[in-house]
C-alpha positions in Angstrom: 37.8 -0.5 88.3 37.2 -1.4 84.7 39.4 -3.5 82.3 40.4 -1.9 79.0 42.0 -3.4 76.0 44.5 -1.0 74.4 46.8 -0.7 71.5 49.8 1.6 71.9 53.2 2.5 70.7 56.3 2.6 72.9 57.5 6.2 72.8 61.2 5.2 72.8 61.2 2.3 70.3 57.8 2.8 68.4 57.1 -0.9 69.1 53.4 -1.7 68.9 51.9 -3.1 72.1 48.5 -4.6 72.7 47.4 -5.6 76.2 45.0 -4.9 79.0 44.9 -2.2 81.7 42.7 -1.5 84.6 41.4 2.0 85.3 38.3 4.0 86.4 37.6 5.2 82.8 39.2 5.5 79.4 40.8 8.9 80.1 42.4 7.5 83.3 43.6 4.5 81.3 45.2 6.8 78.7 47.0 8.8 81.4 48.2 5.6 83.0 49.6 4.3 79.7 51.4 7.6 79.0 53.0 7.6 82.4 54.4 4.2 81.5 56.0 5.5 78.3 53.2 4.2 76.0 51.4 6.3 73.3 47.8 5.0 73.2 46.2 4.5 69.8 42.9 2.7 70.8 41.4 2.1 74.2 38.1 0.2 74.6 36.4 -1.7 77.4 37.1 -5.4 77.4 33.4 -6.2 77.1 33.0 -4.0 74.0 36.1 -5.3 72.4 34.8 -8.9 72.8 31.6 -10.0 71.3 30.4 -6.6 70.0 33.6 -5.7 68.4 34.0 -9.1 66.7 30.5 -8.8 65.3 31.0 -5.3 64.1 28.1 -4.0 66.2 30.1 -2.3 68.9 31.1 0.9 67.1 28.1 1.6 64.8 27.5 5.3 64.3 24.8 6.7 62.0 25.8 9.3 59.4 23.4 11.8 61.0 25.2 11.6 64.4 28.5 11.9 62.6 27.4 15.0 60.6 26.0 16.7 63.8 29.3 16.0 65.6 31.4 17.4 62.7 29.2 20.5 62.4 29.4 21.2 66.1 33.1 20.7 66.3 33.6 23.1 63.3 31.4 25.7 64.9 33.3 25.6 68.2 36.7 25.7 66.6 35.6 28.6 64.4 34.5 30.5 67.6 38.1 30.4 68.8 37.9 27.5 71.3 41.1 25.3 71.6 40.7 21.9 69.9 40.8 19.9 73.2 38.1 22.1 74.7 36.0 21.9 71.6 36.2 18.1 71.6 35.4 18.0 75.3 32.4 20.3 74.8 31.0 18.3 71.9 31.7 15.0 73.7 29.4 16.1 76.6 26.5 16.8 74.1 26.7 13.5 72.2 23.7 11.3 72.8 25.0 8.3 70.8 27.0 6.2 73.3 29.2 4.6 70.7 30.2 7.9 69.2 30.7 9.5 72.6 33.1 6.7 73.5 35.0 7.1 70.3 35.2 10.9 70.8 36.5 10.3 74.3 39.3 8.1 72.8 40.0 10.8 70.2 40.2 13.4 72.9 42.6 11.3 74.9 44.8 10.9 71.9 44.8 14.6 71.1 45.7 15.4 74.7 48.6 13.0 74.4 50.0 15.0 71.5 48.7 13.2 68.4 47.1 15.1 65.6 43.3 15.1 65.2 43.5 13.4 61.8 45.6 10.6 63.3 43.2 10.2 66.2 40.3 9.9 63.7 42.3 7.4 61.6 42.3 5.0 64.6 38.6 4.5 64.1 38.2 3.7 60.3 34.7 2.2 60.9 33.4 5.7 61.7 35.9 8.1 60.1 36.8 6.9 56.6 39.7 7.9 54.4 37.9 10.9 52.9 37.1 12.2 56.4 40.6 11.7 57.7 42.3 13.2 54.6 40.1 16.3 54.7 40.9 16.8 58.4 44.6 16.4 57.7 44.4 18.9 54.9 42.6 21.4 57.2 45.3 20.9 59.9 48.1 21.5 57.3 46.5 24.7 56.0 45.4 26.1 59.3 41.7 26.0 58.4 40.4 23.0 60.4 37.1 24.6 61.0 36.5 25.1 57.2 37.6 21.6 56.5 35.2 20.1 59.1 32.4 22.3 57.6 33.1 20.9 54.1 33.1 17.4 55.5 29.7 17.9 57.1 28.3 19.4 54.0 29.7 16.6 51.8 28.3 13.9 54.2 24.9 15.6 54.3 24.7 15.5 50.5 25.9 11.9 50.3 23.5 10.8 53.0 20.6 12.7 51.3 21.2 11.1 47.9 21.5 7.6 49.4 18.3 8.2 51.3 16.4 9.0 48.1 17.6 5.9 46.4 16.6 3.7 49.3 13.2 5.3 49.5 12.8 4.5 45.8 13.5 0.9 46.5 11.1 0.6 49.4 7.9 0.5 47.3 8.9 -2.2 44.9 10.3 -4.3 47.7 7.0 -4.1 49.6 5.0 -5.0 46.5 7.2 -8.0 45.8 6.8 -9.2 49.4 3.0 -8.9 49.0 3.2 -10.9 45.8 5.3 -13.6 47.5 2.9 -13.7 50.5 -0.1 -14.1 48.2 1.6 -16.8 46.2 2.6 -18.8 49.4 -1.0 -18.4 50.7 -2.5 -19.8 47.6 0.0 -22.6 47.3 -0.5 -23.7 50.9 -4.2 -23.1 51.3 -6.1 -23.0 48.1 -4.2 -25.5 45.8 -4.2 -28.4 48.3 -8.0 -28.2 48.4 -8.1 -28.1 44.6 -5.8 -31.1 44.4 -8.0 -33.1 46.8 -11.1 -32.2 44.8 -9.7 -33.4 41.5 -7.9 -36.4 42.8 -11.0 -38.6 42.8 -12.0 -37.7 39.3 -9.1 -39.8 37.8 -8.6 -37.2 35.1 -5.2 -35.9 34.0 -4.7 -32.3 35.1 -3.1 -29.6 33.0 0.7 -29.3 33.3 0.5 -25.9 35.1 -1.9 -27.3 37.7 0.3 -30.4 38.2 3.4 -28.2 38.7 1.8 -25.9 41.2 0.2 -28.8 43.2 3.6 -30.5 43.3 5.2 -27.3 44.7 2.3 -27.0 47.1 2.8 -30.6 48.4 6.5 -30.1 48.7 6.1 -26.9 50.8 3.4 -28.5 53.1 5.3 -31.9 53.6 8.8 -30.5 53.6 8.4 -27.0 55.0 11.5 -27.4 57.1 13.5 -28.3 54.0 12.0 -25.3 52.2 13.2 -23.1 55.0 16.7 -24.6 54.9 16.9 -24.1 51.2 15.7 -20.5 51.6 18.3 -19.8 54.3 21.0 -21.6 52.3 20.2 -19.5 49.2 20.3 -16.2 51.2 23.6 -17.0 52.9 25.0 -18.4 49.6 24.1 -15.1 47.8 25.6 -13.1 50.6 28.8 -15.1 50.6 29.0 -14.9 46.8 28.5 -11.1 46.8 31.5 -10.7 49.1 33.8 -12.5 46.5 35.5 -10.4 43.8 33.5 -12.0 41.0 30.2 -11.6 42.9 30.8 -8.0 43.7 31.8 -7.3 40.1 28.6 -9.0 38.8 26.4 -7.1 41.3 28.0 -3.7 40.5 27.7 -4.4 36.8 24.0 -5.2 37.3 23.6 -1.9 39.2 24.9 0.0 36.2 22.7 -1.8 33.7 19.5 -2.8 35.5 16.2 -1.5 34.1 14.9 1.8 35.6 17.4 1.9 38.4 20.6 1.7 36.3 20.6 5.3 35.3 19.9 6.4 38.8 22.8 4.4 40.2 25.1 5.9 37.5 24.1 9.5 38.5 24.6 8.6 42.2 28.1 7.5 41.4 28.8 10.7 39.3 27.4 12.9 42.1 29.5 11.1 44.7 32.7 11.3 42.6 32.2 15.0 41.7 31.2 16.1 45.2 34.1 14.2 47.0 36.8 15.1 44.5 35.7 18.8 44.4 35.7 19.0 48.2 39.2 17.4 48.4 40.7 19.7 45.7 39.1 22.7 47.3 40.9 21.6 50.6 44.3 21.7 48.8 44.8 17.9 48.5 46.9 17.1 45.3 45.0 15.6 42.4 46.6 12.1 42.5 46.0 11.7 46.2 42.5 13.0 45.9 41.7 10.5 43.1 43.1 7.6 45.2 40.9 8.5 48.1 37.8 9.1 45.9 38.4 5.7 44.2 38.0 4.0 47.6 34.8 5.8 48.4 32.8 5.3 45.2 31.3 1.9 46.0 31.4 0.3 42.5 34.3 -1.7 41.3 33.8 -0.8 37.7 33.9 2.9 38.4 36.9 2.3 40.6 38.7 0.5 37.8 38.1 3.5 35.5 39.6 5.8 38.2 42.5 3.5 38.6 43.3 3.8 34.9 42.7 7.6 35.1 45.3 7.9 37.9 47.9 6.2 35.8 47.2 8.6 32.9 47.2 11.7 35.1 50.5 10.5 36.7 51.9 10.3 33.1 50.9 13.9 32.4 47.5 13.6 30.8 44.5 15.8 31.8 41.9 14.1 33.9 39.1 15.1 31.5 40.8 13.3 28.5 41.3 10.1 30.6 37.5 10.0 31.5 36.2 10.7 28.0 34.3 7.9 26.3 34.5 5.7 29.4 31.3 3.6 29.7 31.1 4.0 33.5 31.2 7.8 33.3 28.4 10.0 32.0 29.7 12.4 29.3 28.8 15.6 31.2 31.5 14.8 33.8 34.6 15.0 31.6 33.1 17.9 29.7 32.7 20.0 32.8 36.1 18.9 34.2 37.7 20.1 30.9 36.1 23.5 31.4 37.4 23.6 34.9 40.9 22.7 33.8 40.9 25.5 31.2 39.5 28.1 33.7 41.6 26.9 36.7 38.4 26.3 38.7 38.0 22.5 38.5 36.7 22.2 42.1 33.9 24.7 41.3 33.0 22.8 38.2 32.9 19.5 40.1 30.6 21.1 42.7 28.2 22.2 39.9 28.3 18.7 38.3 27.5 17.2 41.7 24.6 19.5 42.3 23.2 18.8 38.8 23.3 15.0 39.3 21.9 15.3 42.8 18.9 17.2 41.4 18.6 14.6 38.5 18.5 11.8 41.0 15.8 13.7 43.0 13.6 14.1 40.0 14.0 10.5 38.7 13.2 9.1 42.2 10.0 11.3 42.2 9.0 10.0 38.8 10.0 6.4 39.5 6.8 5.4 41.4 4.6 6.4 38.5 6.8 4.4 36.2 7.2 1.3 38.3 3.7 1.0 39.7 2.1 -0.3 36.5 4.9 -2.8 36.0 4.5 -4.2 39.5 0.7 -4.4 39.1 1.3 -6.4 35.9 3.6 -8.8 37.8 1.1 -9.2 40.5 -1.7 -9.8 38.0 0.4 -12.5 36.2 1.3 -14.3 39.4 -2.3 -14.3 40.8 -3.7 -15.0 37.3 -1.4 -17.9 36.8 -2.6 -19.5 40.1 -6.2 -18.9 39.3 -5.7 -20.4 35.8 -4.2 -23.5 37.4 -7.4 -23.8 39.5 -9.9 -23.2 36.7 -8.2 -24.9 33.8 -9.1 -28.4 35.2 -12.7 -27.3 35.4 -12.9 -26.4 31.8 -11.0 -29.5 30.8 -13.4 -31.7 32.8 -16.4 -29.9 31.3 -15.1 -30.3 27.8 -14.4 -34.0 28.2 -17.6 -34.8 30.1 -15.6 -35.8 33.2 -18.0 -33.9 35.4 -20.4 -36.8 35.0 -17.9 -38.9 37.2 -19.1 -36.8 40.1 -22.5 -38.5 40.0 
């Protein structure tokens, strides 16, 4: 027998209950709870709900696994299989244990009478608001298979564009790590020998050499303090980024940073257009779609623009006019939305905008390496050249002042 932690509603009073139950598996636990007049929302093993759940590691599911699950479920429902049988069939084919456990819980909830969207909503770490809302729209319109297919397509596009941006960041990060490694090597190996060589000459060293030797001595004598400072800086930055002011500063930097700023802008435009187009195509009202899209953008400044746009649209203004001349939105977006509003095909226009910006990001990522490589080589040259200069400048200084004679 296993111990499970569950959250459930009492069917007679709708009171929320959270406690433990012992059963052979999660499905047996769900049936036991329903026999006791409880409607289970979440059921998970006690071990998983402990350390792993608190750390956020217990329910991690990759976007690829989620897309495969969604696509398979859509195919089975489209083939005419009942929802519970489709879920059970997909659940048996899932290789990711975390996702398989979650789908088992979803299946138990659906068998207990809850809707699929509500069952997904109980796992927000895996199925976000966009996912749940599209499923709910599919259930309401009787086209769940098409809704799931749209979700899979939208997630594939979003994952692809994020993958391209991450791949563009890999090369500069590697080069910067190499630069840092070279700098640390020279500070801890070469400069201490240089400092010892010049110490007995009783000559004043150039300022650059003195500064680098002081840094070198600090790292060698207080390496533990250097590590503490480094760890403190990393954790300090992470804590600051989680604050509202920190996130605002980081998101602003993303929009304005050299080379990458324009790429991030196009990523946000593609995500906005693709998600909003998918939701409107699924029959979700404009205001509700904007609210959900706002939560999925990932940049507070773009979200603030959408918040203002929602107020204007609620007041009767067209979406295109509210987004015109907004610094966080590229001009093509409101222009294409305006055409869609006039033609009554706004969802199709948004899909075209998304495809355009996705292609733009693809091209810019391809060209980025040729642009950024010379800049990184210059940075590497400046760093290494600065250290070499700190080593050689004292030599020229001693030669010019006749200090070399002190060696004899």
